[in-house]
VEXMI-160785 format. One record per residue (C-alpha): residue number from 1; x negated, y negated, z. Coordinates in Angstrom, 2 decimals, decimal comma. Layout:
<nodes>
NODE   n      px      py      pz
NODE NUM       X       Y       Z
...
</nodes>
This chain:
<nodes>
NODE   n      px      py      pz
NODE   1    5,00   18,60   59,25
NODE   2    1,22   18,54   58,89
NODE   3    1,38   20,76   55,80
NODE   4    4,00   18,51   54,28
NODE   5    1,76   15,51   54,81
NODE   6   -1,22   17,30   53,24
NODE   7    0,93   18,30   50,26
NODE   8    2,15   14,72   49,80
NODE   9   -1,41   13,38   50,02
NODE  10   -2,68   15,91   47,45
NODE  11    0,13   15,15   45,03
NODE  12   -0,43   11,42   45,50
NODE  13   -4,17   11,89   44,84
NODE  14   -3,53   13,83   41,62
NODE  15   -1,03   11,24   40,44
NODE  16   -3,44    8,42   41,29
NODE  17   -6,26   10,19   39,46
NODE  18   -4,15   10,62   36,34
NODE  19   -2,73    7,11   36,51
NODE  20   -6,28    5,72   36,79
NODE  21   -7,23    7,63   33,67
NODE  22   -4,13    6,29   31,90
NODE  23   -5,00    2,75   32,95
NODE  24   -8,49    3,16   31,49
NODE  25   -6,93    4,32   28,21
NODE  26   -4,53    1,37   28,16
NODE  27   -7,30   -1,13   28,85
NODE  28   -9,49    0,43   26,16
NODE  29   -6,61    0,38   23,69
NODE  30   -6,06   -3,32   24,37
NODE  31   -9,71   -3,99   23,62
NODE  32   -9,48   -2,00   20,38
NODE  33   -8,21   -4,09   17,43
NODE  34   -4,96   -2,69   16,12
NODE  35   -3,74   -3,62   12,68
NODE  36   -0,76   -1,39   12,04
NODE  37    2,43   -3,16   11,00
NODE  38    4,73   -0,92   12,93
NODE  39    4,57    0,57   16,39
NODE  40    1,07    0,90   17,85
NODE  41   -0,41    4,37   18,25
NODE  42   -2,93    5,22   20,94
NODE  43   -6,22    5,90   19,19
NODE  44   -8,44    5,86   22,28
NODE  45   -9,16    9,26   23,80
NODE  46   -7,79   10,03   27,24
NODE  47  -10,71   10,48   29,69
NODE  48  -11,37   14,22   29,42
NODE  49  -12,95   14,86   32,81
NODE  50  -10,27   13,22   34,92
NODE  51   -7,42   15,05   33,18
NODE  52   -9,19   18,41   33,52
NODE  53   -9,90   17,73   37,20
NODE  54   -6,27   16,72   37,76
NODE  55   -5,10   19,85   35,95
NODE  56   -7,22   22,05   38,24
NODE  57   -5,84   20,39   41,37
NODE  58   -2,31   20,74   40,03
NODE  59   -2,83   24,47   39,45
NODE  60   -4,11   24,90   43,00
NODE  61   -1,05   23,12   44,45
NODE  62    1,36   25,29   42,39
NODE  63   -0,48   28,47   43,53
NODE  64    0,12   27,45   47,14
NODE  65    3,86   27,23   46,50
NODE  66    4,14   23,46   46,37
NODE  67    6,00   21,64   43,58
NODE  68    4,64   18,34   42,24
NODE  69    7,06   15,50   41,68
NODE  70    8,36   14,19   38,34
NODE  71    5,87   11,31   38,26
NODE  72    2,89   13,66   38,56
NODE  73    4,19   15,98   35,85
NODE  74    5,05   13,08   33,57
NODE  75    1,65   11,48   34,02
NODE  76   -0,15   14,75   33,30
NODE  77    1,96   15,39   30,18
NODE  78    1,16   11,91   28,91
NODE  79   -2,57   12,47   29,45
NODE  80   -2,53   15,84   27,68
NODE  81   -0,56   14,42   24,77
NODE  82   -3,02   11,57   24,37
NODE  83   -5,83   14,15   24,22
NODE  84   -3,92   16,00   21,51
NODE  85   -3,37   19,05   23,73
NODE  86    0,25   19,54   22,73
NODE  87    0,34   23,23   23,68
NODE  88   -0,91   22,45   27,19
NODE  89    1,61   19,63   27,47
NODE  90    4,41   22,07   26,57
NODE  91    3,13   24,48   29,24
NODE  92    3,40   21,76   31,87
NODE  93    6,77   20,75   30,43
NODE  94    8,00   24,31   30,93
NODE  95    7,04   24,28   34,61
NODE  96    9,14   21,24   35,45
NODE  97   12,74   20,18   35,27
NODE  98   12,76   18,08   32,07
NODE  99   13,56   14,40   32,37
NODE 100   14,18   11,75   29,73
NODE 101   10,62   10,51   30,35
NODE 102    8,99   13,91   29,77
NODE 103   11,08   14,49   26,63
NODE 104   10,21   11,01   25,40
NODE 105    6,46   11,44   25,95
NODE 106    6,27   14,71   23,99
NODE 107    8,64   13,58   21,21
NODE 108    6,67   10,35   20,81
NODE 109    3,37   12,26   20,66
NODE 110    4,72   14,71   18,09
NODE 111    5,97   11,79   15,99
NODE 112    2,63    9,99   16,15
NODE 113    0,89   13,21   15,14
NODE 114    3,09   13,51   12,06
NODE 115    4,98   16,52   13,44
NODE 116    8,39   14,99   12,79
NODE 117   10,30   18,23   12,29
NODE 118    8,95   19,62   15,59
NODE 119   10,00   16,38   17,29
NODE 120   13,51   16,74   15,83
NODE 121   13,77   20,30   17,16
NODE 122   12,82   19,12   20,65
NODE 123   15,29   16,24   20,33
NODE 124   18,04   18,77   19,54
NODE 125   17,14   20,65   22,73
NODE 126   17,31   17,37   24,60
NODE 127   20,85   16,77   23,32
NODE 128   21,89   20,22   24,54
NODE 129   20,58   19,45   28,04
NODE 130   23,59   18,01   29,88
NODE 131   21,36   16,54   32,59
NODE 132   19,37   14,36   30,18
NODE 133   20,69   11,46   28,08
NODE 134   18,45   10,19   25,25
NODE 135   17,57    6,54   25,47
NODE 136   16,51    3,83   23,04
NODE 137   12,82    4,74   23,43
NODE 138   13,35    8,27   22,10
NODE 139   15,51    7,06   19,21
NODE 140   13,00    4,35   18,30
NODE 141   10,11    6,84   18,15
NODE 142   12,09    9,12   15,83
NODE 143   13,35    6,26   13,64
NODE 144    9,85    4,80   13,31
NODE 145    8,27    8,06   12,23
NODE 146   11,13    8,97    9,86
NODE 147   10,77    5,57    8,15
NODE 148    7,01    5,96    7,82
NODE 149    7,48    9,47    6,42
NODE 150    9,81    8,24    3,68
NODE 151   12,84    9,90    5,27
NODE 152   14,81    6,71    5,40
NODE 153   18,30    8,20    5,09
NODE 154   17,69   10,24    8,24
NODE 155   16,35    7,15   10,00
NODE 156   19,54    5,24    9,16
NODE 157   21,64    8,16   10,39
NODE 158   19,82    8,14   13,74
NODE 159   20,24    4,37   13,99
NODE 160   24,00    4,76   13,48
NODE 161   24,15    7,72   15,88
NODE 162   22,44    5,63   18,52
NODE 163   25,06    2,90   18,10
NODE 164   27,86    5,48   18,24
NODE 165   26,51    6,72   21,58
NODE 166   26,62    3,20   22,94
NODE 167   22,84    2,86   23,07
NODE 168   21,80   -0,67   22,17
NODE 169   18,90   -1,01   19,75
NODE 170   15,96   -3,07   21,00
NODE 171   13,39   -5,15   19,16
NODE 172   11,26   -2,07   18,45
NODE 173   14,19   -0,19   16,87
NODE 174   15,12   -3,14   14,67
NODE 175   11,48   -3,65   13,70
NODE 176   11,29   -0,02   12,58
NODE 177   14,41   -0,38   10,41
NODE 178   13,13   -3,65    8,93
NODE 179    9,80   -1,99    8,19
NODE 180   11,53    0,92    6,44
NODE 181   13,52   -1,40    4,18
NODE 182   10,43   -3,48    3,42
NODE 183    8,49   -0,36    2,42
NODE 184   11,23    0,35   -0,14
NODE 185   11,36   -3,27   -1,32
NODE 186   14,92   -3,65   -0,04
NODE 187   14,51   -7,24    1,06
NODE 188   18,20   -8,09    1,48
NODE 189   18,74   -5,11    3,77
NODE 190   15,62   -6,00    5,76
NODE 191   16,93   -9,53    6,15
NODE 192   20,36   -8,19    7,19
NODE 193   18,83   -6,22   10,06
NODE 194   16,77   -9,26   11,03
NODE 195   19,86  -11,49   11,11
NODE 196   21,87   -8,85   13,00
NODE 197   19,13   -8,64   15,61
NODE 198   19,14  -12,41   16,06
NODE 199   22,97  -12,52   16,23
NODE 200   22,90   -9,95   19,04
NODE 201   20,53  -12,09   21,05
NODE 202   17,53   -9,80   20,54
NODE 203   14,52  -12,00   19,92
NODE 204   12,09  -10,74   17,28
NODE 205    8,50  -10,44   18,44
NODE 206    5,20  -10,90   16,63
NODE 207    5,35   -7,28   15,37
NODE 208    8,70   -7,95   13,66
NODE 209    7,39  -11,08   11,97
NODE 210    4,11   -9,37   11,02
NODE 211    6,08   -6,65    9,23
NODE 212    8,12   -9,20    7,28
NODE 213    5,22  -11,51    6,47
NODE 214    2,82   -8,75    5,46
NODE 215    5,39   -6,94    3,29
NODE 216    6,53  -10,08    1,49
NODE 217    2,94  -11,17    0,88
NODE 218    1,96   -7,82   -0,56
NODE 219    4,92   -8,01   -2,94
NODE 220    3,93  -11,50   -4,11
NODE 221    6,81  -13,22   -2,27
NODE 222    4,57  -15,74   -0,57
NODE 223    7,20  -18,46   -0,17
NODE 224    9,50  -16,09    1,71
NODE 225    6,59  -15,01    3,89
NODE 226    5,75  -18,65    4,57
NODE 227    9,35  -19,24    5,62
NODE 228    9,06  -16,50    8,25
NODE 229    5,71  -17,94    9,36
NODE 230    7,30  -21,36    9,97
NODE 231   10,28  -19,74   11,73
NODE 232    7,92  -18,21   14,26
NODE 233    6,86  -21,67   15,35
NODE 234   10,47  -22,86   15,57
NODE 235   11,49  -20,09   17,97
NODE 236    8,26  -20,31   19,98
NODE 237    6,64  -17,04   18,94
NODE 238    2,91  -17,49   18,55
NODE 239    1,32  -16,02   15,43
NODE 240   -1,51  -13,61   16,25
NODE 241   -4,56  -12,50   14,28
NODE 242   -2,51  -10,09   12,21
NODE 243    0,03  -12,79   11,32
NODE 244   -2,62  -15,22   10,15
NODE 245   -4,56  -12,54    8,26
NODE 246   -1,45  -11,34    6,40
NODE 247   -0,46  -14,89    5,49
NODE 248   -3,98  -15,83    4,37
NODE 249   -4,07  -12,66    2,26
NODE 250   -0,73  -13,54    0,67
NODE 251   -1,91  -17,03   -0,25
NODE 252   -5,14  -15,64   -1,73
NODE 253   -3,24  -13,03   -3,75
NODE 254   -1,15  -15,75   -5,39
NODE 255   -4,15  -17,96   -6,14
NODE 256   -3,44  -20,54   -3,43
NODE 257   -6,98  -20,50   -2,09
NODE 258   -7,08  -24,03   -0,68
NODE 259   -3,95  -23,39    1,38
NODE 260   -5,50  -20,15    2,62
NODE 261   -8,63  -22,02    3,73
NODE 262   -6,51  -24,61    5,58
NODE 263   -4,58  -21,85    7,34
NODE 264   -7,84  -20,16    8,31
NODE 265   -9,08  -23,44    9,84
NODE 266   -5,73  -23,89   11,59
NODE 267   -6,08  -20,44   13,12
NODE 268   -9,47  -21,36   14,55
NODE 269   -8,15  -24,71   15,83
NODE 270   -5,44  -22,83   17,76
NODE 271   -8,07  -20,82   19,58
NODE 272   -7,67  -17,56   17,67
NODE 273  -10,98  -16,03   16,69
NODE 274  -10,94  -14,47   13,22
NODE 275  -12,05  -10,85   13,17
NODE 276  -13,87   -8,97   10,42
NODE 277  -10,65   -8,28    8,51
NODE 278   -9,62  -11,95    8,49
NODE 279  -13,06  -13,00    7,27
NODE 280  -13,02  -10,24    4,63
NODE 281   -9,63  -11,38    3,27
NODE 282  -10,83  -14,96    2,77
NODE 283  -14,21  -13,86    1,40
NODE 284  -12,27  -11,76   -1,14
NODE 285  -10,15  -14,80   -1,97
NODE 286  -13,27  -16,85   -2,71
NODE 287  -14,74  -14,02   -4,82
NODE 288  -11,58  -13,60   -6,91
NODE 289  -11,68  -17,33   -7,63
NODE 290  -15,36  -17,01   -8,57
NODE 291  -16,46  -19,23   -5,69
NODE 292  -19,33  -16,98   -4,72
NODE 293  -21,39  -19,62   -2,91
NODE 294  -18,45  -20,40   -0,60
NODE 295  -17,91  -16,66   -0,07
NODE 296  -21,54  -16,17    0,97
NODE 297  -21,41  -19,21    3,26
NODE 298  -18,33  -17,79    5,02
NODE 299  -20,10  -14,43    5,31
NODE 300  -23,04  -16,12    7,04
NODE 301  -20,65  -18,04    9,29
NODE 302  -19,01  -14,77   10,29
NODE 303  -22,36  -13,38   11,42
NODE 304  -23,23  -16,60   13,25
NODE 305  -19,95  -16,40   15,17
NODE 306  -20,90  -12,98   16,48
NODE 307  -18,67  -10,90   14,19
NODE 308  -20,76   -7,96   13,04
NODE 309  -19,97   -7,15    9,42
NODE 310  -19,18   -3,54    8,52
NODE 311  -19,12   -2,02    5,05
NODE 312  -15,97   -3,82    3,82
NODE 313  -17,20   -7,45    3,56
NODE 314  -20,47   -6,29    2,01
NODE 315  -18,56   -4,31   -0,63
NODE 316  -16,30   -7,30   -1,36
NODE 317  -19,31   -9,56   -1,87
NODE 318  -21,05   -7,01   -4,08
NODE 319  -17,99   -6,76   -6,32
NODE 320  -17,74  -10,54   -6,61
NODE 321  -21,44  -10,95   -7,40
NODE 322  -21,39   -8,21  -10,05
NODE 323  -18,36   -9,83  -11,71
NODE 324  -20,26  -13,07  -12,29
NODE 325  -23,50  -11,32  -13,25
NODE 326  -25,57  -12,27  -10,19
NODE 327  -27,41   -8,97  -10,09
NODE 328  -30,42  -10,06   -8,04
NODE 329  -28,25  -11,56   -5,30
NODE 330  -26,13   -8,40   -5,27
NODE 331  -29,26   -6,29   -4,84
NODE 332  -30,35   -8,51   -1,95
NODE 333  -27,05   -7,95   -0,14
NODE 334  -27,23   -4,22   -0,83
NODE 335  -30,74   -4,09    0,66
NODE 336  -29,59   -6,12    3,67
NODE 337  -26,63   -3,80    4,22
NODE 338  -28,85   -0,71    4,21
NODE 339  -31,48   -2,36    6,42
NODE 340  -28,96   -2,75    9,26
NODE 341  -27,97    0,90    9,04
NODE 342  -24,84    0,66    6,91
NODE 343  -24,63    3,44    4,34
NODE 344  -22,58    2,84    1,20
NODE 345  -19,32    4,79    1,11
NODE 346  -17,31    5,98   -1,91
NODE 347  -15,79    2,53   -2,47
NODE 348  -19,19    0,84   -2,30
NODE 349  -20,74    3,31   -4,74
NODE 350  -17,81    2,83   -7,11
NODE 351  -18,28   -0,95   -6,86
NODE 352  -22,02   -0,68   -7,56
NODE 353  -21,50    1,65  -10,52
NODE 354  -18,80   -0,61  -11,96
NODE 355  -21,07   -3,63  -11,48
NODE 356  -23,97   -1,95  -13,26
NODE 357  -21,69   -0,96  -16,15
NODE 358  -20,22   -4,46  -16,43
NODE 359  -23,70   -5,93  -16,70
NODE 360  -25,01   -3,49  -19,31
NODE 361  -27,14   -1,42  -16,93
NODE 362  -25,87    1,88  -18,31
NODE 363  -28,96    3,95  -17,53
NODE 364  -28,94    2,81  -13,90
NODE 365  -25,21    3,48  -13,63
NODE 366  -25,61    6,98  -15,09
NODE 367  -28,49    7,78  -12,72
NODE 368  -26,47    6,55   -9,75
NODE 369  -23,51    8,69  -10,83
NODE 370  -25,73   11,77  -11,08
NODE 371  -27,44   11,05   -7,74
NODE 372  -24,22   10,63   -5,75
NODE 373  -23,50   14,32   -5,52
NODE 374  -26,90   14,90   -3,93
NODE 375  -26,10   12,51   -1,09
NODE 376  -22,68   13,99   -0,38
NODE 377  -20,53   11,55   -2,38
NODE 378  -18,11   13,39   -4,67
NODE 379  -17,07   11,56   -7,81
NODE 380  -13,34   11,00   -8,21
NODE 381  -11,25   10,29  -11,29
NODE 382  -11,69    6,55  -10,89
NODE 383  -15,50    6,86  -10,98
NODE 384  -15,28    9,04  -14,08
NODE 385  -12,96    6,49  -15,71
NODE 386  -15,40    3,63  -15,06
NODE 387  -18,31    5,47  -16,66
NODE 388  -16,23    6,84  -19,57
NODE 389  -15,00    3,32  -20,36
NODE 390  -18,51    1,85  -20,16
NODE 391  -20,05    4,57  -22,35
NODE 392  -17,29    4,18  -24,96
NODE 393  -17,71    0,41  -24,97
NODE 394  -21,48    0,79  -25,41
NODE 395  -20,95    2,92  -28,52
NODE 396  -21,85    6,18  -26,75
NODE 397  -18,55    7,93  -27,43
NODE 398  -20,15   11,39  -27,59
NODE 399  -21,51   10,92  -24,06
NODE 400  -18,12    9,63  -22,90
NODE 401  -16,33   12,70  -24,32
NODE 402  -18,89   15,03  -22,78
NODE 403  -18,37   13,38  -19,39
NODE 404  -14,59   13,66  -19,79
NODE 405  -14,93   17,40  -20,47
NODE 406  -17,00   17,81  -17,28
NODE 407  -14,19   16,59  -15,02
NODE 408  -12,55   20,04  -14,51
NODE 409  -16,00   21,47  -13,64
NODE 410  -16,01   19,14  -10,60
NODE 411  -12,73   20,59   -9,37
NODE 412  -10,70   17,62  -10,60
NODE 413   -7,82   17,33  -13,04
NODE 414   -7,94   14,16  -15,18
NODE 415   -5,24   11,73  -14,11
NODE 416   -3,26    9,25  -16,19
NODE 417   -5,97    6,57  -15,82
NODE 418   -8,74    8,90  -16,99
NODE 419   -6,72   10,10  -20,00
NODE 420   -5,79    6,52  -20,90
NODE 421   -9,43    5,42  -20,63
NODE 422  -10,57    8,20  -22,96
NODE 423   -7,79    7,27  -25,42
NODE 424   -9,04    3,68  -25,57
NODE 425  -12,48    4,94  -26,59
NODE 426  -11,04    7,19  -29,30
NODE 427   -8,74    4,51  -30,71
NODE 428  -11,53    1,92  -30,72
NODE 429  -13,62    4,34  -32,78
NODE 430  -10,66    4,99  -35,12
NODE 431  -10,49    8,66  -34,15
NODE 432   -6,72    8,82  -34,44
NODE 433   -6,42   12,58  -34,87
NODE 434   -8,46   13,22  -31,70
NODE 435   -6,43   10,61  -29,83
NODE 436   -3,21   12,29  -30,91
NODE 437   -4,53   15,68  -29,73
NODE 438   -5,45   14,18  -26,37
NODE 439   -1,92   12,78  -25,96
NODE 440   -0,42   16,25  -26,44
NODE 441   -3,05   17,86  -24,19
NODE 442   -2,22   15,35  -21,48
NODE 443    1,47   16,25  -21,52
NODE 444    0,79   20,00  -21,74
NODE 445   -1,23   19,77  -18,53
NODE 446    1,60   18,02  -16,72
NODE 447    0,13   14,52  -16,71
NODE 448    2,84   12,26  -18,11
NODE 449    1,93    8,90  -19,71
NODE 450    2,91    5,74  -17,88
NODE 451    3,76    2,34  -19,38
NODE 452    0,08    1,39  -19,64
NODE 453   -0,70    4,61  -21,54
NODE 454    2,12    3,96  -24,00
NODE 455    0,84    0,40  -24,53
NODE 456   -2,61    1,84  -25,37
NODE 457   -1,14    4,44  -27,75
NODE 458    1,16    2,01  -29,58
NODE 459   -1,58   -0,64  -29,82
NODE 460   -4,09    1,93  -31,11
NODE 461   -1,81    3,19  -33,86
NODE 462   -0,66   -0,32  -34,82
NODE 463   -4,23   -1,59  -35,17
NODE 464   -4,98    1,49  -37,22
NODE 465   -1,98    0,54  -39,42
NODE 466   -0,24    3,82  -38,60
NODE 467    3,04    2,09  -37,95
NODE 468    5,24    5,20  -38,13
NODE 469    3,20    6,82  -35,37
NODE 470    3,41    3,65  -33,31
NODE 471    7,18    3,56  -33,80
NODE 472    7,47    7,22  -32,79
NODE 473    5,80    6,48  -29,45
NODE 474    7,80    3,29  -28,95
NODE 475   10,94    5,41  -29,24
NODE 476    9,54    7,93  -26,76
NODE 477    8,59    5,08  -24,46
NODE 478   12,17    3,80  -24,64
NODE 479   13,60    7,27  -23,93
NODE 480   11,49    7,48  -20,78
NODE 481   12,72    4,09  -19,54
NODE 482    9,40    2,27  -19,96
NODE 483    9,13   -1,22  -21,45
NODE 484    6,23   -2,44  -23,59
NODE 485    4,03   -5,28  -22,39
NODE 486    4,38   -8,69  -24,01
NODE 487    1,01   -8,28  -25,75
NODE 488    2,21   -5,07  -27,42
NODE 489    5,44   -6,74  -28,54
NODE 490    3,55   -9,66  -30,08
NODE 491    1,28   -7,20  -31,82
NODE 492    4,32   -5,60  -33,45
NODE 493    4,80   -8,79  -35,47
NODE 494    1,20   -8,91  -36,61
NODE 495    0,91   -5,39  -37,99
NODE 496    2,94   -3,82  -40,76
NODE 497    6,45   -3,66  -39,36
NODE 498    7,90   -6,97  -40,39
NODE 499    9,67   -9,32  -38,08
NODE 500   13,12   -7,78  -38,24
NODE 501   11,89   -4,21  -37,77
NODE 502    9,87   -5,23  -34,72
NODE 503   12,71   -7,32  -33,34
NODE 504   15,13   -4,42  -33,77
NODE 505   12,76   -2,04  -32,02
NODE 506   12,25   -4,41  -29,12
NODE 507   16,00   -5,05  -29,01
NODE 508   16,59   -1,32  -28,50
NODE 509   13,98   -1,23  -25,74
NODE 510   15,59   -4,23  -24,09
NODE 511   19,02   -2,57  -24,14
NODE 512   17,65    0,60  -22,58
NODE 513   15,35   -0,87  -19,96
NODE 514   16,73   -4,33  -19,30
NODE 515   13,27   -5,71  -20,07
NODE 516   13,21   -9,17  -21,65
NODE 517   10,02   -9,41  -23,69
NODE 518    8,37  -12,48  -25,08
NODE 519    8,97  -11,71  -28,78
NODE 520    8,94  -15,08  -30,40
NODE 521    5,55  -16,65  -29,82
NODE 522    4,19  -15,92  -33,27
NODE 523    4,48  -17,81  -36,53
NODE 524    6,35  -14,97  -38,26
NODE 525    9,04  -14,74  -35,60
NODE 526    9,39  -18,51  -35,47
NODE 527    9,89  -18,65  -39,23
NODE 528   12,53  -15,92  -39,10
NODE 529   14,61  -17,52  -36,39
NODE 530   14,26  -20,93  -38,01
NODE 531   16,08  -19,40  -41,00
NODE 532   19,18  -18,87  -38,92
NODE 533   18,94  -22,16  -37,07
NODE 534   17,97  -21,01  -33,59
NODE 535   15,15  -22,65  -31,68
NODE 536   12,44  -20,01  -31,30
NODE 537   11,64  -20,63  -27,64
NODE 538   15,30  -20,54  -26,60
NODE 539   15,68  -17,06  -28,04
NODE 540   13,12  -15,55  -25,69
NODE 541   15,70  -15,93  -22,95
NODE 542   19,02  -15,46  -24,65
NODE 543   18,68  -13,24  -27,72
NODE 544   17,66  -10,27  -25,61
NODE 545   20,26  -10,99  -22,97
NODE 546   22,96  -11,45  -25,59
NODE 547   22,96   -7,74  -26,37
NODE 548   25,21   -7,27  -23,35
NODE 549   27,22  -10,40  -24,10
NODE 550   25,54  -12,50  -21,37
NODE 551   24,48  -15,93  -22,57
NODE 552   22,46  -18,21  -20,25
NODE 553   23,91  -21,59  -19,28
NODE 554   23,22  -24,40  -21,72
NODE 555   23,10  -22,28  -24,86
NODE 556   26,73  -21,17  -25,20
NODE 557   27,13  -23,42  -28,23
NODE 558   24,70  -21,17  -30,09
NODE 559   26,68  -17,98  -29,49
NODE 560   27,75  -17,66  -33,15
NODE 561   24,15  -17,96  -34,22
NODE 562   23,17  -15,25  -31,73
NODE 563   25,78  -12,93  -33,23
NODE 564   24,35  -13,70  -36,66
NODE 565   20,85  -12,75  -35,48
NODE 566   22,17   -9,54  -33,95
NODE 567   23,91   -8,64  -37,22
NODE 568   20,74   -9,20  -39,25
NODE 569   18,81   -7,11  -36,73
NODE 570   21,40   -4,36  -36,91
NODE 571   21,50   -4,36  -40,74
NODE 572   17,73   -4,00  -40,96
NODE 573   17,21   -1,83  -37,87
NODE 574   14,64    0,93  -38,04
NODE 575   16,68    3,28  -35,84
</nodes>
């Protein structure tokens, strides 16, 4: 009896020790700002000493022939997983009779560590264990990680499998599915899961709303995001820092700065203290609207309110100041940043170099670029592109080409942006043969042009009056399902093709890509369509759409005229 009591006390002590360590982790995690949209991951290290001490005591108990209970094993596994000691956690797992909790802890840890396939293997073992039934927690961990890994079909299959097993999804599961659809831009599906959750009496939480608001804002759908923001208030869910920050960011991105400022003030009035990210978002909004004085005032207010700025708000301010040419003020902020021990990172150096180039300080920019390697900052393609563009613009094309040729020596392969930047320099200097060679070199090295590259190529050849070359690349652009920008389409009318040739070319692109370009805002196009009696600004909408027989409401009476335009286009087509 005495030995049994000692054993129970020892096991209780180990469990208490490990639970205390877990509590410290949980408390620390709560104090650590977390900004992920989806399910929170534990980023705070499990107290090393207490876990090791608990592990030693556990080993001693097992040596003496005693068997710890499930709670002790589960707690120790959780601690080891949070330390990243997966192998040790599996060793403990092998010494116990597995439970749904122990399976869940290890599967969740594997998922958070990006080891999804390993988690799926363990889940398969769990299904084969007749004594263990998977629960909603295990399914939610798997669904969340599959969605975040881009394996959305598998996530949907697990969601359906869970329903087939009679396991009810909870708010976390639905939030994961909503997040997955939002990541893919499938807004109707995301809304369907949201409505289904509400219909089943499962109340969305702030995480669910943060996913929806943040995703819609980032995609420019600010009104939809605002609708979700107002809905939160209606169903008594309080917006948190993340909610306000996402909504403020969305308003700033769509140029609604005054509304963003009001929302920021409303956040403060409700007792929520803005953090560095919230301040940075609004500072960026001011900078993008060229309200630099207001941005600097908010930056000072942030410091006065006890929020210590890191590298991000300084970099945002530097970019804004360089854009409006306030070089001395930018240098003052850079000096201040370094005086408080903040070292510029890659983004800051890129911002500084871009600012120097924008303001004609080419020598300083070149020196900074050369000095970066010595301080451990490796130049990337974007940095090369900035300097190549600036050198080309300054008439130093030879230096730009030399720099472009140095890229492979740095262990980099030029990307589509770098190639496109170099092409701009060549076209601007009327070096059409070299530009054409670079286009073929780009494709030979496996870097395919994007829509922006094709715009540059077509524009370059059109302005060089090499219309056949331009047309050749427009055809290739069409074949690859890209659509020209409106500026390129308008340029077609200005250079060499003639209205009907350009219209026919754009018509073919519209048929292939479904892209409706603004083709009629030039005097030539207006004159042409006046000849056949169609108002030029109506045709922007319906001439392109008429190729599939769809005529917008209100212009059906002009259908015969549309057919006439199509016939003229077809008769004079360049294809």
